N, C-alpha and C positions, 0 to 999 in steps of 0.2 A: 394608849393616849397618843401614840405617834401615827396612828392610821390616817387621821384626817390630812396630815401633811402630804401623804401619797394620794388618798382618794379624791381630794378636791382638785388636784392636778390632773388626775385621770378624767374626772368629769369635765373639766375645762377642755381637755383634748378631745373627748367624745363629742362635745357640743361645738367643736371647731371655733372656739372663742379666740384662740391665738395659736401660733406655731409653738412647738416644744421649747425652742430657745427663748421665746418671749415669756412663757410661763415660768421657766427656770430663772430667768433674769429678774422677773418681778419678785419672786420669793427670795432670791439670793441677794440682789442688789437693792431691791425696794423694801424687802421685809427684814433683811439682816441675817437670814439663815446662811450657814456656811456653804451650803450646796443646794442647788435646785432639786426638787423631788424626782423629776424624771431622769435627770442625769445620775442621781443617786441610785435609782432602781436599776439603771444600766450597769452600774458598778457592782451592786449587790448581786445581780443576776435576776432577770425577769422571772425565771422559773422559781427561784428561791423566794423572791418577794411575793409572787402570786400565790405560792403554796402557803406562806405565812398568813396572807390575807384570807384565803379560804379556810384555814384552820381557825382563825379568830372569828370569822363569820359563823362557822358551824358551832364553835364553842359557846357562842352567845345565842344559840337557837335561831339562827338566820336573822338576827337583828339588822334591820335595813340600813342602819348607819354604817355598817361594816361590809356592805355589799361589794363583792369583787367587781373589777372592771372588765367588760367584754373586750375592750381594746387591748388590755394587757393579756388577756387569755389568747387573743388572736396572735399576738407577738410570740407567746410561748409555743403555740401550736405550729407556728411558721418557723420555729427554730431561731428566732431573733431574740437571743437571750441576753444581749447587752455586749459589753466590752469583750467578754470572754469568747463570744462567737463572732465578733467583728461588727455585728449590727444588732441594734435593739430599737429603742426610740431614735437613737442617732446612729449614723454610719461612722464607726470608729476608725475606719480605714483611711479616711480622708481628713480634710480640715474641718474644724468645728464651724457650724453655721453662725453667721453674724446676726446680732439683734438689729432689726430695722428701726433704729432710733429716727425720730422725725427730723427732717431738715429744719434748719433755723428759719423762722418766719421773719420776713423783713419788717422794718419799723414803720411801715405805712399806716399802721393802726395807732401809732403814738401821736399825742399822749392819750392814754386810756384812763377813764375814770374808774378807780378801784376803791371799793368800799367793803370792809369786812362787816357783814350784816350780823352774824352771830357765830358761835363756835362751829367750825366746819363749813361755813357758807360765805363765799366771797362774790360780790357783784362786780363784774367787769363790763362796763358800759351796759349793754342790754342783755347780757348772758349771766347765768348763775353757775358758779363753780362750786359743787357740793361734794364733800367727802362722803363716800357711800355709806348708807345705813341699810343696804340690802334691797333697795328698789332700783329698777332700771332708770336710765336717764330719760327714756321716752315716757315712762309712767309719771315721773316728776314733771317733765315738760308739759304734759297734758293737764296735770293737776294745778301747776303754778302758772300756766298760760304764758310761758316764756321759754327761750332757748336754755337748755341745761347741759352741762358737761359734768359727769361724776368722776371723781379721782379716788384712787386707792390710798391706803395708808402709806405715808412716805417716811421711812426710817432713815434713808440715806439721801442720795442725789438722784433717785429715779422716780418719775411720776408716771403711773399707769392710768390712762384715762379712757372713758367711753363717752360717746356723743349720742344725743337723741337723734333719731333718724329725721325728725322734722326740723332740726337746726339748719339755719342758713350756713353756708360754708364759712362765711366771714366770722360768725359767732364762735365756732370751734377754733378757728385760726387765732382769734384774740386770746382765747384761753391758753393755747399752745405758746403763743408769744409771751404771755404773762409768766407762765411756768419756766420758760427758758430764761427769762430775765431774772428769775430767782435762782438760776444756776442748776436747773434740773434737766436731766436727759429725759425726753418724753417719748413714750410709745403708746399707740392707740390700739385698743382691742375691741372686739364686738361688745355691744351693749348687754352686759352680763350682770345679773343682780349680785351685789356683794363683791364684785370684781375678784381679785386673786388673793392678795395678802389679808384683807379684812376677813373674808369668809373662812380662810384657813385658820387664822389665829382664833377667831370666834369658836370654831369647831374644836380646836385643840384645848382651849380654856374650858369649854363645856365638858369635854371628856375628862379633864383633870378634876373638875368639881364633882363629876359623877363618881369618879374613883375615890375621891375624898369622902363623899357621902356614904359610900358603900364600905368604908373602912379598909380600903386596899393599902393605904399608907397615909402618913400625916402630911399636912400641907407643906411643911418644910422639906420632907423627904421627897415628895412629888416634884417640887421645884428643883431640888438638888439633882435628882435623877435625870430630869429632862435637860437641865442646863449642862451638867457634867457628863452624863451618860450618852446623850445624842447631840450634844453641843448646840442646843438651842440658844438664841441670843438672850433669852430670859426664861426664868421658870414660868410655866403657863398660868399659874394662879397669881403670881406677882405681876405678870404681864396684864392679865385681866383686870386686876386691881388698878393698874396704872391707866389702862384704856377706858375703864368705866364699865361696871356690870350692866347698868341700864342700857348703855349703847350696844353691848354685845347681845343682850336680850332682844332689843329691838331688831337688830340685824338678823338674828336667827328666826324670830317670828315672821319677819318679812320674807325670808327665804322659804320658810315652811308654807307661808301663804302662797308664794309664787309657784312652788313645785307641787304643793298638796301632798307632801311626803313626810313620813315619820323621821326621816334621816336628819332633819334639822330641828327636831324637837328639843327645846331647852330643858335641861334637867331641873329638878325642883330646887336644888341648892342655888342654882343661878338665879332663879326667880326670887328666892329669899334674899340673896345678897343685893339684888337690884332694888328690892323694896327697902331694905335697910339703907342703902345708898341714897335713895330718894328721900327717906325720912330725915337723914342727916342734913341733906341739902336744903330741905324746907325749914 
């Protein structure tokens, strides 16, 4: 169940979505995890973490959702094993890299017209700020015919955003200004479907439901193990319940459509819970 915490970080690194320190900060300070996944693998040892990933991959008959990372393999082959060797994802012999938080945007855009359109969607003058559901900002901008900035799940005071390539510079600046006015530290990454926190949590919750459906453990035991055993901010099933099963299902289906991979296939229990949730709401 913990594999997506690592695998989604490696994928973001492979696709050059953001620097390692940004990926870690997003999960740690934006998602509420006690440590970022990449810094954690450096502390565990890249050789150890990679070996475990390969073991899980083979134990599940090369199930694609457990596919090991080529970037991590390269680190191991190069002897960059993490803190114990002095270098891994990070260079532990020097100072830690700083997260490039965006500078404060001046108030030349004030006053801005702000209207909350619906859950997860805010209109700021002529631009839409949309909490990600697994589509890129550019795809949304083309469909909605307006500038779009997508934002990741905000658990604390960090906002991770991505902007459509077609956005005017001023449109993205307005969103940054708005988020900074809400007391958020803002960092911008590449336009990446599902961003960092949302896709990671969705994958973890999906794995937890898959384990539940296969009788690995009870719902209570799964949540307790992940909360107390690996110090997650919440049990994955309780977390999924709070975030909404339909939202998680939509996000995973959008990721599966974007990549055309089995990796993001929602488990059948997630589909069932999303249906039940929809029937209760109606």
